[in-house]
N, CA, C and O atoms as CSV, one atom per row, in Angstrom:
chain,resi,resn,atom,element,x,y,z
A,1,MET,N,N,-8.997,31.352,-3.172
A,1,MET,CA,C,-7.919,30.448,-2.925
A,1,MET,C,C,-8.506,29.135,-2.381
A,1,MET,O,O,-9.396,29.147,-1.530
A,2,ASP,N,N,-7.999,28.019,-2.878
A,2,ASP,CA,C,-8.469,26.693,-2.482
A,2,ASP,C,C,-7.490,26.101,-1.480
A,2,ASP,O,O,-6.319,25.900,-1.801
A,3,ILE,N,N,-7.956,25.821,-0.273
A,3,ILE,CA,C,-7.093,25.313,0.796
A,3,ILE,C,C,-6.590,23.916,0.466
A,3,ILE,O,O,-5.456,23.580,0.807
A,4,LYS,N,N,-7.395,23.102,-0.183
A,4,LYS,CA,C,-6.980,21.741,-0.520
A,4,LYS,C,C,-5.800,21.747,-1.486
A,4,LYS,O,O,-4.939,20.871,-1.406
A,5,ARG,N,N,-5.745,22.700,-2.380
A,5,ARG,CA,C,-4.648,22.774,-3.344
A,5,ARG,C,C,-3.331,23.135,-2.668
A,5,ARG,O,O,-2.266,22.729,-3.133
A,6,ILE,N,N,-3.392,23.879,-1.597
A,6,ILE,CA,C,-2.170,24.269,-0.905
A,6,ILE,C,C,-1.480,23.024,-0.361
A,6,ILE,O,O,-0.264,22.883,-0.491
A,7,ASP,N,N,-2.244,22.119,0.247
A,7,ASP,CA,C,-1.677,20.887,0.799
A,7,ASP,C,C,-1.101,20.020,-0.307
A,7,ASP,O,O,-0.048,19.411,-0.119
A,8,GLN,N,N,-1.762,19.946,-1.456
A,8,GLN,CA,C,-1.293,19.107,-2.553
A,8,GLN,C,C,-0.076,19.707,-3.242
A,8,GLN,O,O,0.707,18.975,-3.847
A,9,ALA,N,N,0.095,20.992,-3.166
A,9,ALA,CA,C,1.235,21.623,-3.836
A,9,ALA,C,C,2.536,21.202,-3.186
A,9,ALA,O,O,3.512,20.925,-3.883
A,10,GLY,N,N,2.571,21.147,-1.868
A,10,GLY,CA,C,3.793,20.785,-1.172
A,10,GLY,C,C,4.001,19.282,-1.097
A,10,GLY,O,O,5.140,18.830,-0.972
A,11,ASN,N,N,2.945,18.504,-1.167
A,11,ASN,CA,C,3.028,17.058,-1.011
A,11,ASN,C,C,2.188,16.408,-2.109
A,11,ASN,O,O,0.966,16.340,-1.979
A,12,PRO,N,N,2.810,15.932,-3.182
A,12,PRO,CA,C,2.044,15.376,-4.286
A,12,PRO,C,C,1.375,14.041,-3.955
A,12,PRO,O,O,0.378,13.679,-4.580
A,13,ARG,N,N,1.911,13.312,-2.981
A,13,ARG,CA,C,1.284,12.031,-2.587
A,13,ARG,C,C,0.113,12.302,-1.664
A,13,ARG,O,O,0.070,13.343,-1.008
A,14,PRO,N,N,-0.845,11.373,-1.602
A,14,PRO,CA,C,-1.956,11.560,-0.667
A,14,PRO,C,C,-1.438,11.499,0.768
A,14,PRO,O,O,-0.477,10.792,1.075
A,15,SER,N,N,-2.082,12.236,1.610
A,15,SER,CA,C,-1.657,12.261,3.009
A,15,SER,C,C,-1.946,10.911,3.679
A,15,SER,O,O,-2.711,10.104,3.152
A,16,ALA,N,N,-1.338,10.676,4.829
A,16,ALA,CA,C,-1.538,9.428,5.569
A,16,ALA,C,C,-2.994,9.276,5.971
A,16,ALA,O,O,-3.527,8.167,5.994
A,17,PHE,N,N,-3.627,10.375,6.282
A,17,PHE,CA,C,-5.033,10.317,6.650
A,17,PHE,C,C,-5.882,9.795,5.495
A,17,PHE,O,O,-6.783,8.982,5.703
A,18,ASP,N,N,-5.596,10.261,4.273
A,18,ASP,CA,C,-6.340,9.795,3.105
A,18,ASP,C,C,-6.106,8.313,2.867
A,18,ASP,O,O,-7.029,7.600,2.473
A,19,GLU,N,N,-4.885,7.836,3.100
A,19,GLU,CA,C,-4.590,6.415,2.899
A,19,GLU,C,C,-5.378,5.569,3.891
A,19,GLU,O,O,-5.949,4.543,3.523
A,20,ILE,N,N,-5.407,6.001,5.154
A,20,ILE,CA,C,-6.151,5.251,6.167
A,20,ILE,C,C,-7.642,5.292,5.869
A,20,ILE,O,O,-8.348,4.297,6.031
A,21,LYS,N,N,-8.108,6.454,5.433
A,21,LYS,CA,C,-9.530,6.620,5.143
A,21,LYS,C,C,-9.960,5.730,3.976
A,21,LYS,O,O,-11.061,5.180,3.991
A,22,ASN,N,N,-9.108,5.589,2.978
A,22,ASN,CA,C,-9.446,4.793,1.805
A,22,ASN,C,C,-9.188,3.308,2.008
A,22,ASN,O,O,-9.768,2.487,1.297
A,23,ASP,N,N,-8.330,2.936,2.967
A,23,ASP,CA,C,-8.000,1.533,3.200
A,23,ASP,C,C,-9.121,0.877,4.009
A,23,ASP,O,O,-9.369,1.253,5.155
A,24,LYS,N,N,-9.788,-0.095,3.411
A,24,LYS,CA,C,-10.887,-0.774,4.086
A,24,LYS,C,C,-10.502,-2.198,4.467
A,24,LYS,O,O,-11.371,-2.994,4.822
A,25,GLY,N,N,-9.223,-2.530,4.400
A,25,GLY,CA,C,-8.762,-3.883,4.702
A,25,GLY,C,C,-9.082,-4.308,6.121
A,25,GLY,O,O,-9.606,-5.402,6.332
A,26,PHE,N,N,-8.779,-3.468,7.096
A,26,PHE,CA,C,-9.035,-3.815,8.485
A,26,PHE,C,C,-10.534,-4.002,8.724
A,26,PHE,O,O,-10.939,-4.957,9.386
A,27,LYS,N,N,-11.350,-3.111,8.199
A,27,LYS,CA,C,-12.796,-3.207,8.390
A,27,LYS,C,C,-13.343,-4.490,7.770
A,27,LYS,O,O,-14.210,-5.142,8.352
A,28,GLN,N,N,-12.842,-4.850,6.599
A,28,GLN,CA,C,-13.306,-6.074,5.947
A,28,GLN,C,C,-12.914,-7.307,6.766
A,28,GLN,O,O,-13.723,-8.216,6.956
A,29,ILE,N,N,-11.673,-7.331,7.246
A,29,ILE,CA,C,-11.227,-8.461,8.059
A,29,ILE,C,C,-12.026,-8.523,9.354
A,29,ILE,O,O,-12.461,-9.595,9.776
A,30,PHE,N,N,-12.214,-7.369,9.978
A,30,PHE,CA,C,-12.972,-7.320,11.224
A,30,PHE,C,C,-14.413,-7.807,11.018
A,30,PHE,O,O,-14.916,-8.610,11.804
A,31,ASP,N,N,-15.067,-7.325,9.971
A,31,ASP,CA,C,-16.448,-7.737,9.701
A,31,ASP,C,C,-16.534,-9.235,9.415
A,31,ASP,O,O,-17.469,-9.900,9.861
A,32,ARG,N,N,-15.556,-9.769,8.670
A,32,ARG,CA,C,-15.567,-11.197,8.348
A,32,ARG,C,C,-15.398,-12.025,9.623
A,32,ARG,O,O,-16.119,-13.003,9.819
A,33,LYS,N,N,-14.462,-11.648,10.486
A,33,LYS,CA,C,-14.250,-12.383,11.740
A,33,LYS,C,C,-15.463,-12.269,12.658
A,33,LYS,O,O,-15.838,-13.234,13.323
A,34,LEU,N,N,-16.063,-11.104,12.692
A,34,LEU,CA,C,-17.251,-10.905,13.509
A,34,LEU,C,C,-18.394,-11.797,13.036
A,34,LEU,O,O,-19.102,-12.378,13.859
A,35,SER,N,N,-18.583,-11.914,11.740
A,35,SER,CA,C,-19.650,-12.785,11.228
A,35,SER,C,C,-19.340,-14.251,11.511
A,35,SER,O,O,-20.257,-15.033,11.765
A,36,GLU,N,N,-18.054,-14.643,11.473
A,36,GLU,CA,C,-17.684,-16.017,11.806
A,36,GLU,C,C,-17.997,-16.316,13.265
A,36,GLU,O,O,-18.538,-17.375,13.580
A,37,VAL,N,N,-17.663,-15.399,14.145
A,37,VAL,CA,C,-17.932,-15.586,15.577
A,37,VAL,C,C,-19.426,-15.669,15.819
A,37,VAL,O,O,-19.877,-16.506,16.600
A,38,ASN,N,N,-20.205,-14.814,15.162
A,38,ASN,CA,C,-21.656,-14.839,15.340
A,38,ASN,C,C,-22.251,-16.143,14.845
A,38,ASN,O,O,-23.147,-16.691,15.486
A,39,SER,N,N,-21.771,-16.652,13.714
A,39,SER,CA,C,-22.315,-17.908,13.198
A,39,SER,C,C,-21.938,-19.069,14.104
A,39,SER,O,O,-22.743,-19.980,14.297
A,40,ILE,N,N,-20.738,-19.058,14.661
A,40,ILE,CA,C,-20.326,-20.116,15.576
A,40,ILE,C,C,-21.157,-20.066,16.847
A,40,ILE,O,O,-21.577,-21.110,17.347
A,41,SER,N,N,-21.400,-18.881,17.374
A,41,SER,CA,C,-22.195,-18.779,18.608
A,41,SER,C,C,-23.640,-19.203,18.360
A,41,SER,O,O,-24.263,-19.804,19.235
A,42,ARG,N,N,-24.180,-18.899,17.179
A,42,ARG,CA,C,-25.536,-19.351,16.866
A,42,ARG,C,C,-25.580,-20.862,16.793
A,42,ARG,O,O,-26.514,-21.475,17.311
A,43,LEU,N,N,-24.578,-21.487,16.151
A,43,LEU,CA,C,-24.545,-22.942,16.055
A,43,LEU,C,C,-24.389,-23.568,17.437
A,43,LEU,O,O,-25.062,-24.548,17.759
A,44,THR,N,N,-23.515,-23.011,18.240
A,44,THR,CA,C,-23.298,-23.537,19.577
A,44,THR,C,C,-24.573,-23.446,20.392
A,44,THR,O,O,-24.927,-24.397,21.089
A,45,SER,N,N,-25.260,-22.339,20.320
A,45,SER,CA,C,-26.509,-22.173,21.048
A,45,SER,C,C,-27.538,-23.193,20.577
A,45,SER,O,O,-28.239,-23.789,21.396
A,46,ALA,N,N,-27.634,-23.398,19.276
A,46,ALA,CA,C,-28.577,-24.370,18.739
A,46,ALA,C,C,-28.190,-25.779,19.177
A,46,ALA,O,O,-29.060,-26.591,19.495
A,47,ASP,N,N,-26.888,-26.074,19.196
A,47,ASP,CA,C,-26.431,-27.391,19.630
A,47,ASP,C,C,-26.787,-27.633,21.096
A,47,ASP,O,O,-27.215,-28.730,21.456
A,48,HIS,N,N,-26.615,-26.620,21.938
A,48,HIS,CA,C,-26.956,-26.764,23.352
A,48,HIS,C,C,-28.460,-26.969,23.529
A,48,HIS,O,O,-28.893,-27.760,24.367
A,49,LYS,N,N,-29.236,-26.263,22.746
A,49,LYS,CA,C,-30.692,-26.425,22.842
A,49,LYS,C,C,-31.097,-27.824,22.395
A,49,LYS,O,O,-31.947,-28.457,23.021
A,50,THR,N,N,-30.491,-28.307,21.317
A,50,THR,CA,C,-30.795,-29.652,20.830
A,50,THR,C,C,-30.416,-30.692,21.869
A,50,THR,O,O,-31.175,-31.626,22.129
A,51,ASP,N,N,-29.242,-30.530,22.464
A,51,ASP,CA,C,-28.788,-31.451,23.505
A,51,ASP,C,C,-29.737,-31.415,24.705
A,51,ASP,O,O,-30.071,-32.457,25.270
A,52,LEU,N,N,-30.156,-30.242,25.081
A,52,LEU,CA,C,-31.081,-30.087,26.197
A,52,LEU,C,C,-32.419,-30.764,25.897
A,52,LEU,O,O,-32.988,-31.435,26.758
A,53,LEU,N,N,-32.908,-30.589,24.691
A,53,LEU,CA,C,-34.177,-31.214,24.318
A,53,LEU,C,C,-34.052,-32.736,24.236
A,53,LEU,O,O,-35.000,-33.449,24.566
A,54,ASP,N,N,-32.896,-33.241,23.802
A,54,ASP,CA,C,-32.679,-34.692,23.781
A,54,ASP,C,C,-32.727,-35.268,25.199
A,54,ASP,O,O,-33.346,-36.306,25.431
A,55,HIS,N,N,-32.073,-34.590,26.142
A,55,HIS,CA,C,-32.110,-35.047,27.537
A,55,HIS,C,C,-33.520,-34.926,28.113
A,55,HIS,O,O,-33.948,-35.772,28.897
A,56,SER,N,N,-34.222,-33.895,27.729
A,56,SER,CA,C,-35.602,-33.735,28.199
A,56,SER,C,C,-36.482,-34.863,27.692
A,56,SER,O,O,-37.336,-35.375,28.417
A,57,ASP,N,N,-36.267,-35.243,26.452
A,57,ASP,CA,C,-37.021,-36.358,25.873
A,57,ASP,C,C,-36.727,-37.650,26.635
A,57,ASP,O,O,-37.618,-38.472,26.853
A,58,LYS,N,N,-35.481,-37.815,27.031
A,58,LYS,CA,C,-35.095,-39.002,27.808
A,58,LYS,C,C,-35.816,-39.018,29.156
A,58,LYS,O,O,-36.275,-40.068,29.607
A,59,VAL,N,N,-35.914,-37.855,29.792
A,59,VAL,CA,C,-36.623,-37.778,31.083
A,59,VAL,C,C,-38.108,-38.090,30.902
A,59,VAL,O,O,-38.705,-38.787,31.723
A,60,LEU,N,N,-38.696,-37.576,29.833
A,60,LEU,CA,C,-40.113,-37.864,29.582
A,60,LEU,C,C,-40.332,-39.356,29.344
A,60,LEU,O,O,-41.318,-39.924,29.813
A,61,ASP,N,N,-39.417,-39.989,28.618
A,61,ASP,CA,C,-39.511,-41.439,28.407
A,61,ASP,C,C,-39.382,-42.190,29.733
A,61,ASP,O,O,-40.111,-43.151,29.980
A,62,LEU,N,N,-38.460,-41.751,30.578
A,62,LEU,CA,C,-38.295,-42.388,31.887
A,62,LEU,C,C,-39.542,-42.211,32.751
A,62,LEU,O,O,-39.936,-43.131,33.469
A,63,LEU,N,N,-40.162,-41.032,32.684
A,63,LEU,CA,C,-41.399,-40.818,33.441
A,63,LEU,C,C,-42.529,-41.714,32.928
A,63,LEU,O,O,-43.337,-42.209,33.714
A,64,ASP,N,N,-42.584,-41.922,31.605
A,64,ASP,CA,C,-43.576,-42.856,31.051
A,64,ASP,C,C,-43.322,-44.277,31.537
A,64,ASP,O,O,-44.253,-44.984,31.922
A,65,ASP,N,N,-42.055,-44.692,31.517
A,65,ASP,CA,C,-41.713,-46.031,32.002
A,65,ASP,C,C,-42.055,-46.177,33.481
A,65,ASP,O,O,-42.550,-47.216,33.917
A,66,TYR,N,N,-41.787,-45.132,34.237
A,66,TYR,CA,C,-42.088,-45.121,35.662
A,66,TYR,C,C,-43.590,-45.296,35.901
A,66,TYR,O,O,-44.003,-46.075,36.760
A,67,ALA,N,N,-44.396,-44.568,35.139
A,67,ALA,CA,C,-45.854,-44.684,35.292
A,67,ALA,C,C,-46.330,-46.090,34.938
A,67,ALA,O,O,-47.212,-46.632,35.605
A,68,LYS,N,N,-45.753,-46.685,33.892
A,68,LYS,CA,C,-46.132,-48.061,33.516
A,68,LYS,C,C,-45.742,-49.052,34.602
A,68,LYS,O,O,-46.501,-49.968,34.920
A,69,GLU,N,N,-44.567,-48.866,35.164
A,69,GLU,CA,C,-44.089,-49.772,36.216
A,69,GLU,C,C,-44.963,-49.656,37.463
A,69,GLU,O,O,-45.252,-50.658,38.117
A,70,LEU,N,N,-45.381,-48.440,37.791
A,70,LEU,CA,C,-46.264,-48.267,38.956
A,70,LEU,C,C,-47.609,-48.957,38.732
A,70,LEU,O,O,-48.221,-49.448,39.682
A,71,GLY,N,N,-48.062,-48.996,37.507
A,71,GLY,CA,C,-49.336,-49.636,37.190
A,71,GLY,C,C,-49.250,-51.149,37.092
A,71,GLY,O,O,-50.280,-51.820,37.034
A,72,ASN,N,N,-48.056,-51.695,37.071
A,72,ASN,CA,C,-47.859,-53.137,36.965
A,72,ASN,C,C,-47.881,-53.753,38.368
A,72,ASN,O,O,-46.990,-53.483,39.174
A,73,PRO,N,N,-48.888,-54.576,38.664
A,73,PRO,CA,C,-48.986,-55.139,40.011
A,73,PRO,C,C,-47.886,-56.164,40.324
A,73,PRO,O,O,-47.673,-56.499,41.489
A,74,LEU,N,N,-47.204,-56.651,39.320
A,74,LEU,CA,C,-46.143,-57.630,39.549
A,74,LEU,C,C,-44.817,-56.989,39.957
A,74,LEU,O,O,-43.904,-57.682,40.404
A,75,LYS,N,N,-44.711,-55.675,39.804
A,75,LYS,CA,C,-43.468,-54.967,40.130
A,75,LYS,C,C,-43.511,-54.468,41.574
A,75,LYS,O,O,-44.528,-53.965,42.050
A,76,THR,N,N,-42.391,-54.622,42.243
A,76,THR,CA,C,-42.263,-54.082,43.596
A,76,THR,C,C,-41.592,-52.714,43.517
A,76,THR,O,O,-41.067,-52.330,42.472
A,77,LEU,N,N,-41.612,-51.994,44.616
A,77,LEU,CA,C,-40.956,-50.688,44.642
A,77,LEU,C,C,-39.442,-50.825,44.478
A,77,LEU,O,O,-38.784,-49.934,43.941
A,78,LYS,N,N,-38.896,-51.961,44.950
A,78,LYS,CA,C,-37.468,-52.209,44.740
A,78,LYS,C,C,-37.148,-52.356,43.258
A,78,LYS,O,O,-36.071,-51.957,42.813
A,79,ASP,N,N,-38.067,-52.922,42.498
A,79,ASP,CA,C,-37.858,-53.082,41.052
A,79,ASP,C,C,-37.927,-51.739,40.338
A,79,ASP,O,O,-37.273,-51.544,39.313
A,80,ILE,N,N,-38.705,-50.826,40.868
A,80,ILE,CA,C,-38.924,-49.526,40.227
A,80,ILE,C,C,-37.850,-48.505,40.614
A,80,ILE,O,O,-37.636,-47.533,39.889
A,81,GLU,N,N,-37.183,-48.712,41.734
A,81,GLU,CA,C,-36.223,-47.736,42.257
A,81,GLU,C,C,-35.127,-47.328,41.268
A,81,GLU,O,O,-34.773,-46.149,41.253
A,82,PRO,N,N,-34.564,-48.220,40.440
A,82,PRO,CA,C,-33.537,-47.775,39.478
A,82,PRO,C,C,-34.047,-46.736,38.474
A,82,PRO,O,O,-33.293,-45.853,38.065
A,83,ILE,N,N,-35.301,-46.833,38.081
A,83,ILE,CA,C,-35.866,-45.841,37.159
A,83,ILE,C,C,-35.956,-44.486,37.855
A,83,ILE,O,O,-35.674,-43.451,37.250
A,84,VAL,N,N,-36.346,-44.497,39.121
A,84,VAL,CA,C,-36.457,-43.250,39.887
A,84,VAL,C,C,-35.081,-42.596,40.025
A,84,VAL,O,O,-34.954,-41.377,39.910
A,85,SER,N,N,-34.068,-43.401,40.269
A,85,SER,CA,C,-32.704,-42.860,40.376
A,85,SER,C,C,-32.246,-42.246,39.068
A,85,SER,O,O,-31.616,-41.188,39.066
A,86,ARG,N,N,-32.556,-42.898,37.953
A,86,ARG,CA,C,-32.185,-42.361,36.638
A,86,ARG,C,C,-32.921,-41.060,36.338
A,86,ARG,O,O,-32.346,-40.130,35.773
A,87,ILE,N,N,-34.190,-41.000,36.718
A,87,ILE,CA,C,-34.958,-39.765,36.525
A,87,ILE,C,C,-34.300,-38.627,37.289
A,87,ILE,O,O,-34.121,-37.531,36.757
A,88,GLU,N,N,-33.942,-38.892,38.536
A,88,GLU,CA,C,-33.330,-37.866,39.373
A,88,GLU,C,C,-32.004,-37.385,38.776
A,88,GLU,O,O,-31.742,-36.182,38.747
A,89,LYS,N,N,-31.178,-38.299,38.308
A,89,LYS,CA,C,-29.881,-37.933,37.710
A,89,LYS,C,C,-30.060,-37.132,36.430
A,89,LYS,O,O,-29.360,-36.143,36.212
A,90,GLU,N,N,-30.987,-37.549,35.588
A,90,GLU,CA,C,-31.217,-36.849,34.321
A,90,GLU,C,C,-31.759,-35.440,34.542
A,90,GLU,O,O,-31.372,-34.507,33.838
A,91,VAL,N,N,-32.639,-35.283,35.504
A,91,VAL,CA,C,-33.191,-33.955,35.791
A,91,VAL,C,C,-32.095,-33.038,36.330
A,91,VAL,O,O,-32.027,-31.866,35.958
A,92,ASP,N,N,-31.250,-33.561,37.192
A,92,ASP,CA,C,-30.126,-32.758,37.691
A,92,ASP,C,C,-29.211,-32.338,36.547
A,92,ASP,O,O,-28.723,-31.208,36.518
A,93,LEU,N,N,-28.983,-33.239,35.615
A,93,LEU,CA,C,-28.156,-32.930,34.447
A,93,LEU,C,C,-28.803,-31.848,33.584
A,93,LEU,O,O,-28.123,-30.930,33.126
A,94,ILE,N,N,-30.093,-31.952,33.366
A,94,ILE,CA,C,-30.810,-30.949,32.566
A,94,ILE,C,C,-30.750,-29.584,33.241
A,94,ILE,O,O,-30.518,-28.571,32.582
A,95,GLU,N,N,-30.957,-29.559,34.538
A,95,GLU,CA,C,-30.920,-28.284,35.253
A,95,GLU,C,C,-29.540,-27.633,35.171
A,95,GLU,O,O,-29.434,-26.414,35.038
A,96,SER,N,N,-28.501,-28.430,35.249
A,96,SER,CA,C,-27.153,-27.858,35.157
A,96,SER,C,C,-26.833,-27.403,33.733
A,96,SER,O,O,-26.178,-26.378,33.544
A,97,LYS,N,N,-27.289,-28.156,32.735
A,97,LYS,CA,C,-27.017,-27.782,31.344
A,97,LYS,C,C,-27.828,-26.576,30.896
A,97,LYS,O,O,-27.394,-25.819,30.028
A,98,SER,N,N,-28.979,-26.402,31.475
A,98,SER,CA,C,-29.862,-25.330,31.029
A,98,SER,C,C,-29.527,-23.980,31.645
A,98,SER,O,O,-30.142,-22.975,31.290
A,99,ALA,N,N,-28.578,-23.938,32.548
A,99,ALA,CA,C,-28.284,-22.699,33.271
A,99,ALA,C,C,-28.000,-21.523,32.345
A,99,ALA,O,O,-28.531,-20.435,32.572
A,100,GLY,N,N,-27.188,-21.700,31.317
A,100,GLY,CA,C,-26.869,-20.596,30.419
A,100,GLY,C,C,-27.868,-20.415,29.295
A,100,GLY,O,O,-27.941,-19.343,28.694
A,101,ILE,N,N,-28.630,-21.441,29.010
A,101,ILE,CA,C,-29.544,-21.388,27.867
A,101,ILE,C,C,-30.867,-20.729,28.232
A,101,ILE,O,O,-31.406,-19.942,27.454
A,102,VAL,N,N,-31.387,-21.044,29.402
A,102,VAL,CA,C,-32.730,-20.566,29.753
A,102,VAL,C,C,-32.799,-19.060,29.899
A,102,VAL,O,O,-33.873,-18.475,29.755
A,103,LEU,N,N,-31.687,-18.428,30.179
A,103,LEU,CA,C,-31.710,-16.968,30.299
A,103,LEU,C,C,-31.992,-16.303,28.963
A,103,LEU,O,O,-32.469,-15.169,28.921
A,104,GLN,N,N,-31.701,-16.997,27.875
A,104,GLN,CA,C,-31.866,-16.436,26.546
A,104,GLN,C,C,-33.203,-16.789,25.912
A,104,GLN,O,O,-33.618,-16.139,24.953
A,105,ASP,N,N,-33.881,-17.800,26.426
A,105,ASP,CA,C,-35.100,-18.282,25.777
A,105,ASP,C,C,-36.158,-18.594,26.841
A,105,ASP,O,O,-36.016,-19.549,27.605
A,106,ARG,N,N,-37.193,-17.799,26.881
A,106,ARG,CA,C,-38.250,-17.959,27.896
A,106,ARG,C,C,-39.020,-19.273,27.730
A,106,ARG,O,O,-39.401,-19.891,28.725
A,107,ASP,N,N,-39.252,-19.707,26.488
A,107,ASP,CA,C,-39.992,-20.948,26.267
A,107,ASP,C,C,-39.231,-22.152,26.824
A,107,ASP,O,O,-39.816,-23.034,27.452
A,108,ILE,N,N,-37.932,-22.175,26.585
A,108,ILE,CA,C,-37.122,-23.277,27.115
A,108,ILE,C,C,-37.066,-23.201,28.635
A,108,ILE,O,O,-37.091,-24.228,29.313
A,109,GLU,N,N,-36.990,-21.996,29.164
A,109,GLU,CA,C,-36.974,-21.821,30.619
A,109,GLU,C,C,-38.238,-22.411,31.232
A,109,GLU,O,O,-38.162,-23.140,32.220
A,110,GLN,N,N,-39.390,-22.107,30.663
A,110,GLN,CA,C,-40.656,-22.615,31.190
A,110,GLN,C,C,-40.740,-24.131,31.046
A,110,GLN,O,O,-41.207,-24.817,31.956
A,111,PHE,N,N,-40.290,-24.657,29.909
A,111,PHE,CA,C,-40.320,-26.096,29.677
A,111,PHE,C,C,-39.439,-26.828,30.689
A,111,PHE,O,O,-39.859,-27.823,31.279
A,112,VAL,N,N,-38.226,-26.335,30.884
A,112,VAL,CA,C,-37.300,-26.973,31.830
A,112,VAL,C,C,-37.865,-26.896,33.246
A,112,VAL,O,O,-37.773,-27.858,34.008
A,113,ARG,N,N,-38.434,-25.777,33.588
A,113,ARG,CA,C,-39.018,-25.632,34.930
A,113,ARG,C,C,-40.170,-26.621,35.128
A,113,ARG,O,O,-40.239,-27.284,36.162
A,114,ASP,N,N,-41.066,-26.725,34.159
A,114,ASP,CA,C,-42.196,-27.648,34.269
A,114,ASP,C,C,-41.726,-29.107,34.358
A,114,ASP,O,O,-42.222,-29.881,35.178
A,115,LEU,N,N,-40.773,-29.462,33.510
A,115,LEU,CA,C,-40.249,-30.825,33.521
A,115,LEU,C,C,-39.550,-31.125,34.845
A,115,LEU,O,O,-39.708,-32.208,35.409
A,116,SER,N,N,-38.796,-30.184,35.321
A,116,SER,CA,C,-38.078,-30.360,36.576
A,116,SER,C,C,-39.043,-30.545,37.748
A,116,SER,O,O,-38.849,-31.435,38.576
A,117,VAL,N,N,-40.061,-29.724,37.819
A,117,VAL,CA,C,-41.037,-29.829,38.908
A,117,VAL,C,C,-41.764,-31.166,38.846
A,117,VAL,O,O,-41.940,-31.823,39.872
A,118,THR,N,N,-42.188,-31.575,37.648
A,118,THR,CA,C,-42.896,-32.846,37.485
A,118,THR,C,C,-42.027,-34.014,37.931
A,118,THR,O,O,-42.485,-34.897,38.655
A,119,ALA,N,N,-40.768,-34.014,37.494
A,119,ALA,CA,C,-39.869,-35.109,37.847
A,119,ALA,C,C,-39.552,-35.110,39.334
A,119,ALA,O,O,-39.529,-36.170,39.960
A,120,HIS,N,N,-39.307,-33.938,39.909
A,120,HIS,CA,C,-38.997,-33.877,41.346
A,120,HIS,C,C,-40.190,-34.312,42.196
A,120,HIS,O,O,-40.007,-34.957,43.229
A,121,VAL,N,N,-41.387,-33.973,41.782
A,121,VAL,CA,C,-42.576,-34.407,42.524
A,121,VAL,C,C,-42.716,-35.922,42.454
A,121,VAL,O,O,-43.040,-36.565,43.452
A,122,ALA,N,N,-42.471,-36.493,41.275
A,122,ALA,CA,C,-42.559,-37.954,41.132
A,122,ALA,C,C,-41.529,-38.648,42.024
A,122,ALA,O,O,-41.846,-39.629,42.696
A,123,VAL,N,N,-40.306,-38.139,42.029
A,123,VAL,CA,C,-39.251,-38.728,42.859
A,123,VAL,C,C,-39.588,-38.561,44.341
A,123,VAL,O,O,-39.423,-39.496,45.124
A,124,LEU,N,N,-40.056,-37.384,44.723
A,124,LEU,CA,C,-40.400,-37.129,46.120
A,124,LEU,C,C,-41.522,-38.051,46.596
A,124,LEU,O,O,-41.453,-38.589,47.701
A,125,LYS,N,N,-42.533,-38.233,45.788
A,125,LYS,CA,C,-43.635,-39.126,46.164
A,125,LYS,C,C,-43.147,-40.562,46.322
A,125,LYS,O,O,-43.587,-41.279,47.220
A,126,PHE,N,N,-42.240,-40.976,45.450
A,126,PHE,CA,C,-41.694,-42.316,45.547
A,126,PHE,C,C,-40.893,-42.464,46.850
A,126,PHE,O,O,-41.072,-43.431,47.591
A,127,GLN,N,N,-40.015,-41.500,47.116
A,127,GLN,CA,C,-39.168,-41.566,48.310
A,127,GLN,C,C,-39.960,-41.430,49.598
A,127,GLN,O,O,-39.584,-41.989,50.628
A,128,ARG,N,N,-41.051,-40.691,49.537
A,128,ARG,CA,C,-41.889,-40.474,50.711
A,128,ARG,C,C,-42.733,-41.707,51.021
A,128,ARG,O,O,-43.209,-41.874,52.144
A,129,GLY,N,N,-42.916,-42.567,50.019
A,129,GLY,CA,C,-43.671,-43.795,50.245
A,129,GLY,C,C,-45.134,-43.670,49.916
A,129,GLY,O,O,-45.948,-44.401,50.481
A,130,ASP,N,N,-45.499,-42.782,49.032
A,130,ASP,CA,C,-46.902,-42.626,48.670
A,130,ASP,C,C,-47.477,-43.857,47.985
A,130,ASP,O,O,-48.697,-44.020,47.948
A,131,TYR,N,N,-46.645,-44.715,47.450
A,131,TYR,CA,C,-47.145,-45.846,46.672
A,131,TYR,C,C,-47.062,-47.161,47.434
A,131,TYR,O,O,-47.091,-48.224,46.814
A,132,LEU,N,N,-46.960,-47.120,48.771
A,132,LEU,CA,C,-46.930,-48.348,49.569
A,132,LEU,C,C,-48.277,-48.975,49.649
A,132,LEU,O,O,-48.435,-50.018,50.283
């Protein structure tokens, strides 16, 4: 005796379980939405990294300008102070923006840390009066 035939004898239509088992609509929609979310998060992460690197490049340019200004005997410390203030603001901005990104990428974490330390040391030396 076949047990499957007994169920089909009383109910010629497929059971609700068979309909759910064969229906892949929800799974397809779920998979499509999941891939959309993953692609958006990848783009967002890449955008944040690009933005972070752009700000880092700006800080490096400011540090180069700062070094040139320190080497110029015609410039006073009062003339150089606006560059130091901009360096400090940009580094603070980078540190705040990198908070969520650096946890995911060790290379960026190390780069931000090195840049931050270099910039803070330059600002500290300026404020301390090492160049008088």
